[in-house]
N, C-alpha and C positions, 0 to 999 in steps of 0.2 A: 324344424329340424328334429324335434322330439317325436313328431307324429311318424316321421319316416322311420326313425329308430324302432319305434313300437311296431310298425308294420313288418319290418325286417326281422325282429325278434319273434313275432307271431308266425312268420313264415318258416323260420327256422325250427320253431317248437313243433308246428305241425308236420313238417318233414321228418322230423325225428320220430314222432309218434307213429306215423305211417310206416317207417322203416321197421319198426318193432313188429308189425303184422305181416310184412310182405316177406315171402319166401325168397330165398337166393336161387340162382340157377341151379337146377337139378335137385333141389331140396324137396323132400316129400314129409308128410306127416306121419306115415306108416308105410311099411312095405306092402306091395301088391302081391297078389298070389303069383308063384312062379319066380320071384326075385330070389336071389341067393346072396346070403350074408358073406362078406369077406372079412379077413383079419385085418383090413386096413382101417385105421381110425386116425383122426387127427383133430387138433384144436382149432376151431374156427376163430380167428383173431378178431373178427368183428362182433361176434356174439359171446365169445368166450365159452362155446359149448363144445363138448366132444361129439364129433360126428363119425358116423361109421358109414362105409361105402357098400352099396349093394349093387349087384348087376342084374339087369333084366335079361329076358331070353334072347335078346339081340346084343348083348353085351354093352349095352349103354349103362353108364354109372348113374347112381342116384345116392343122395346123402340124406341120412336120417339121424336126428339127434339121438346119442347113445344113453342118454339119461343120467350121464355122470359128468362131472366136472374135473379137469386136471387141476393139480395143485399148482399155485402161482409161484 
């Protein structure tokens, strides 16, 4: 029984660490040439980061960390 709990705990830890490095849908590291910054910002509840919305030439939305954190 202890071995099973150890395996489950290891899987949970690995999944958590992987989630720190995986970008969410539409998230980018930096804006690409031609993207326009918008005034829209929001607090991503899963990472507690302030994200800014950028639009590409086709009007698709992209999300980039704004570098600031909102007060809790």
